[in-house]
Each structure stands twice: as structure tokens, then as C-alpha cells.
Residue, then its C-alpha position, 0 to 999 in steps of 0.5 A: m499500499c502507498g508508493i514513494v519516489g524521490y530524485v536528486g541530480n542534475q535533471d528536472a525531478c518532476p518527469f522521473l517522479l511522475t513516471g515512478l508513481r505511475r509504475l507504483e499505481y499497482r500498490g493501490y492508492d487514492s490520492a498522489g502528490i509531489a513536492t520539488l525544490g526550485e533554485s530560489g529555494h521555493l518549495h513547489l507542492a501539488r496534491a490531488v485525489g484520484r489517479i495519477e493523471a489528476l496530478a499530472e494535469r494539475i502540474a501541467g497547469a503549473p510546472m514544478p521546476g527543481v532537480i530534487g523532489i519527492g512523490h507519493t501515492r496514498w492509500a488512506t488510513h488516517g483521514a479520508a481521501t482529500p488533498e489536505n491528507a495526500h502527501p507530501h506533508l510539510g513541517g514547521a514553517g514549511n522548511v521540511a517536506i516528507v512522504h511516508n508509508g506505514v502507520i504511526e500508532n502513537y501519533q495522537i499523543l505526539k500530535e498533542m505534544l506538538i500542538e502544545k509547542g505551537y505547531q499547527f496541523h492541516s491534515a488528519t494524517d499520522t504522517e504530518v506528525i513526523a514532518h513537525l517532529i523533525a522540524d521541531a528537532l531541527k529547530t532545537l539543533m539550530e538554536a544549539p552551540a555548534s560544538a553540541l551537534p553529534r556527528q553521524g559516523g563519517t556523515d558530511g559535516r554540512n549535512a550532520m544537523f539534518v541527519e541528526a534532526v531526523r535520527a533524533s525524531l525516530p525513536s519517538l515513533r511507535g509503528t512502521y515507517g518508510l519515509v523520505v525527507m526533503f529540506r527547504d534549506r538543503p537543496d541537494l539533500l534527501i534523507a530516507a529512513r526505514c522501519g518495517s516499510p520497504l525502501v530501495l535506493g537506486v545508485g546513479r552517476g550524478e543522480q540518485f533515486i529512492a522508491s518503495d520498490t525497484s519498479p520505478l528504478v527500472g531503465h534509470t540504474d542497474r545498481i540498487i541498495y536495499l535499506a534495512d530496518h533502523q537504517l537512514a540513507v543520506v543522499s545527494k546527487d553524488s553519493i549515498q551514505v547509509v547510517h544506522r540509527d544507533q550504530g553510525r555509518i555502515r557500508p551497504e551491499v550494492r546489488i544488480l537490478e536485473a529487471q528490464d523495461n519490458d517487465v514493467s510495461c504491458e507490451g501490447y497487452a490491454h492490461y497488466m493482468l492479462k499479460e501476467i495471465y499469459e506469462q504463466p508458462t514462462s513464470l512456471r518454467n522459471a520457478m522450476r529452472g535448476r530445481l529438479d534433480r532427475e538423478n535423485a528423483t527429487s527437487k533442490f533448493g539452495g536457500l532452505n539453510l537447513t541440512p537434510s538431517q535437520l529437515r528429516s527431524i521435522n514433524r509438523i509444518i505450519l503454512t501462514a499466509c493471507g489472501t491469495s497466498w493463503h489459498s496457495a498454502l491450502t493446496g500445499e497442505y494437501l500436497i505436503e501431507e499426500f507426498a511426504r506424510l507430514p502434518v500441515e496446518v494452514e494459518y491466516a497470518s493475521e490470526l496467527r500473529y495474535r494467537n498462542p497456539p501450542v507449536d512443538h519445537d520440531t515444527l517448521i514455519f513457512g510464511i508465503t507472500q507475493s510481495g514479501e512485505t505483507a505486514d501480517t505475514l511478517a509479524a506472524l514470522r517474527e512472532m514464531k522466530r522469537k519463540g525459537h522456531h525456524t522460519l522460511a519464506i516463499c516469496n517473489v520479491i528479492g530484498s523484501s522485508i520477509a525474505q531478509e528476515a526469514d531464516g531461509g526460503v525460496y524465491l518464486h522467480a515469477g518476475p514483477e507482477i503489476g496487476v493488484a490481483s495475483t495470477k502468475a505468483f499464485t501458480s508459481q507458489l503452487c508449483v514451488l509448493a509442489m516441489l517442496a512436497l516432492y523434496f520432503g517426500r523424498l526425504r521420507h518415504l516417497s520411492y525413486e519412481a514416484g519421484q520420477r513420475i512427479i518430475d515428469n508431470l511438473e516438467a510438462l506443466p508449463d505446456a499444459v498451461e500454455k494449452a489451457l490459455e486457449c480457452n480465452a475466447v470461450t471465457r470471453v463469451i461466458a463472461d458477457k453472459y453473466k456479467d450482470a450476476t450479482n452472486f457467484l458460487y465456486l465449487g470443487r473437491h479435493y485439490n480443487f477446493p482451494t482452487a474454488l476459493e481463489g476463483a471466487l476471490k479473483l471475481k470479488e477482487i476485480s468485478y466487485i461481484h459477490a462470490e463464494g468458494y465451497p467444497a462442492a459436498e458442503m453445498k447441501h449444508g447450507p449454501i444451496a439455499l443461495v442457488d436460484e436462476h440468477t446465481p451461477s455455479v462454477f464447478l471444477l470437474s476434473r477426472s479424479h477419484v472424486y469426479d462422480k461425487v462433484m457430478s452429483n453435487l452439480q446435479e443438486v444445483k441443476a435440480r434447483g434451477g441454477p446455471v452451471i459453468a463447468i470447467v473440465d479436463q475431459y469431455d463427457k457427453k453427459l455434461e451436455s445436458l447438465v450444464d449451461d457452459l463448458i470450459e475445456i482444459p488439459a488433463v493433468e495429475d490430480f496434484l497439478q489440477p489447481v495450476v491448470a484450473a486456475i487459468p480459466l478462473q483468472l480469465l473468467a474474472y478478467h473478462i467479467a470485469i472488463a465487461r462491467g467496466c472495471d479497472v482490473d489492474k487497479p481495483r478499488n479499495l485494494a493494494k498489491s502490498v498490504t503493509v498495514e494491519 
């Protein structure tokens, strides 16, 4: 949620800031703003409610010169979506400007203290508190004797006062923050600070960049620094210095940014979501690349940081996640229990972090997340880690908070996912979980021959997904037929139950139609009361050992006049008289059905949303990275 960009260099800052904010739109937002500092020391500020284009139009009417600036997209928490609540916010007498991601939990106490000192507030946000707090610290330092000014471990002396003003303010903040500060009286300096909310620095030549993730940096630099918690970055056009809040200057690790411009562009597709649906054969191949070991009929992972002996001693696994990742975790439970005979529990991260469940010492904790910044999943892993449990992550974003804090893990290598509704990250999670199930199975009781068969099926999976994408035209026709429905039911059994949940979530997320997923047999225990001629039911009807059972559940719906959309992996003449619409997909083994069945569900949600005129890439009220509770 929310996005940050910052620039200092020799070029006009505004073009980079606007382009960067557009690349961060996927994170979710309802207002945006930019501040630049002109040569005369005049601070230019523009803020607007709604999309980036509204901000761009405002700037076009009143240009914002300056070679230094900060920008922000806000997802409202404290205070409604208004221009006054949009970032950047000013502190003091307008001499400090900041942008902030995160939540300051004790802002009200700080606000009351600052009001008593005479500071005036113009917004309902928690962020404005930080701006005034820094301005107040700066005022105190300016009034103090020069000899009293602390030096920050090698920081440029000209910047020491400003760095100290930020550093001294941070211990007062309780909560999370990723923030960038600009000073009216220091026209070549940005200071960034992080605690629980990601920031990445782009290392340039004669110019430097700051952002809340790497997407705005693509095409501008290929060298990046991930800021860690309790670190500050002192950024000028010629240098970046990183300072620990308490320990002084440190030497940061400069990494290579491997993303290309085409990773963050639509490349001719109408929407990012459609592009990412079609990228799934490639993302699945990337997830498997180098991880299938034919010689030993197993999979291999370089980042688990546990020996096979340690992993063999594991007697229980907890998978914790939120949203779409929680659905992949449910499938992972089925996979690991079937292949490895290991007990698995799936926990909502938002609940696990506040529960106190009995967890044995030989339990392994996996956090599953696309962004690596999901606040609830991060907090759940931290709590389990605090109790001494080994924590692993399944994550898509290198250098993310969860990737850094977990004891080890597996990257998805799905590439940037810009559409808010996850598609390729979901199927890559399923693929990685299948490989983990194979790995744990081969550590325990799974035979060599069974391992080889699983590898055969995994290697054939991308081609099956490629074939499944051919249902696009059929799903578009079905979408037009049902676009005006107000309720949908999604029904499946065994491996396809979690897939039904995910299909329902996709439809809710981007079309705003109410939808629910259920195990098909649960229909008669309550939900069948919802069935009528206006409520379509989507059945996942694969040729597995529960095929006949699901057919019986389907007939129960038809007997009550409910329209049925069937997703099948083998044509059956009996279906002609039972279903209203049919989508055929390739047949695969049971354990890989969720990956292939996800394709028509994603396409159906996409086309229904388009038919209803919805913004599929940026659905209302949602954000890609949920970095607040």
C-alpha cells in the first residue's frame, strides 16, 4: 500500500517522479502528490485526489521546477482521501517536506505534544506528525551551540544537522515507516529512513533515486541498495551514505537490478493482468529452473539453510499467509501431506500473530507471500522466530522484508507482478509447493519411481498451461453472458477446493461481484439455499477419484434451476444436458489440477470485470502490498 519515489540529480525531478508514481499505481492508492525544490529555494507542492493523471494535469497547469523532489501515492488510513491528507506533508514553517509509508500508532500523543508547542496541523494524517517532529528537532539543533551537534559516523558535516534532526525524531515513533525527507534549506539532500516499510535506493552517476520498490528504478539504474530496518540513507546527487540509527555509518551492499523495461510495461496487452496471465508458462518454467534433480528423483533448493538431517527431524509444518497466498497454502497442505505424510496446518497470518497456539519445537514455519512485505505475515513470522522456531519464506521479491528476516526460503522468480489481483505469483507458489512436497517426500518415504513420475508431470506443466490459455475466447463469451449476475458460487473438491476459493476471490477483487467458494459437498449443508436462476455456479470437474461425487453435487444445483459453468479436463457427453456452459482444459495429474484450473478462473474474472467496465489492474480499495494491519 502507498508508494514512494525520490530524486536528486542534474535533471528536472518532476518527470521521473510522475513516471515512478505511475509504476507504483499497482500498490493501491486514492490520492497522490509531488514536492520539488526550485533553485530559489521555493518549495513547489502539488497534490490531487484520484488517479495519477489528475496530479499530472495539475502539474501541467503549474510546472514544478527543481532537480530534487519527492512523490507519493497514498492509500487512506488516517483521514479520508482529500488533497489536505495527500502526501507530501510539510513540517514547521514549511521548511521540511516528507512522504511516508506505514502507520504511526502513537501519533495522537505526539500530535498533542506538538500542538502544545505551537505547531499547526492541516491534515488528519499520522504522517504530518513526523514532519513537525523533524522540524522541531531541527529547530532545537539550530539553536544549540555548534559544538553540541553530534556527528553521524562519517556523515558529511554540512548534512550532520539535518541527519541528526531525522535520527533524533525516529525513536519517538511507534509503528512502521518508510519515509523520505526533503529540506527547504538543503537543496541537494534527501534523507530516507526505514522501519518495517520497504525502501530501495537507486545508485546513479550524478543522480540518485529512492523508491518503495524497484519498479520506478528500472531503466534508470542497474545498481540498487535495499535499506534495512533502523537504517537512514543520506542521499545527494553524487553519493549515498547509509547510517544505522544507533550505530553510525555502515557500508551497504550494492546489488544488481536485473529487471528490464519490458518487465514493467504492458507490451501490447490491454492490461497488466492479462499480460501476467499469459506469462504463466514462462513463470512456471522459471520457478522450476535448476530445481528438479532427475538423478535423485527429487527437487533441490539452495536457500532453505537447513541440512537434510535437520529437515528429516521436522514432524509438523505450519503454512501461514493471507489472501491468495493463503489459498496456495491450502493446496500446499494437501500436497505435503500426500507426498511426505507430514502433518500440515494452514494459518491466517493475521490470526496467528495474535494467537498463542501450542507449537512443538520440531515444527517448521513457512510464510507465503508475493510481495514479501505483507504486514501480517511478517509479524507472524517474527513472533514464531522470537519463540525459537525456524522460519522460511516463499516469496517473489528479492530483498523484501520477509526475504531478509526469514531464516531461509525459496524465491518464486515469477518476475514483477503489477496487476493487483495475483495470477502468475499464485501459480508459481503452487509449483514451488509441489516441489517442496516432492523434496520432503523423498526425504521420508516417497519412492524413486514416484519421484520420477512427479518430475515428469512438473516438467510437462508449462505446456499444459499454454494449452489452457486457448480457452480465452470461450471465457470471454461466458463472461458477457453472466456479467450482470450479483452472486457466484465456486465449487470443487479435494485439490480443487482451494482453487474454488481462489476463483471466487479473483471475481470479487476485480469485478466487485459477490462470490463464495466451497467444497462441493458442503452445498447441501447451507449454501444451496442461495441457488436460483440468477446465481451461476462454477464447478471444477476434473477426472479424479471424486469426479462422480462432484457430478452429484452439480446435479443438485441443476435440480434447483441454477446455471452451471463447468471447467472440465475431459469431455463427457453427459455434461451436455447438465451444464449451461463448458470450458475445457488439458488433463493433468490431480496434484497439478489447481495450476491448470486457475487459468480459466483468472480469465473468467478478467473478462467479467472488463465487461462491467472495472479497472482490472487497480481495483477499488485494494493494494498489491498490504503493509498495514
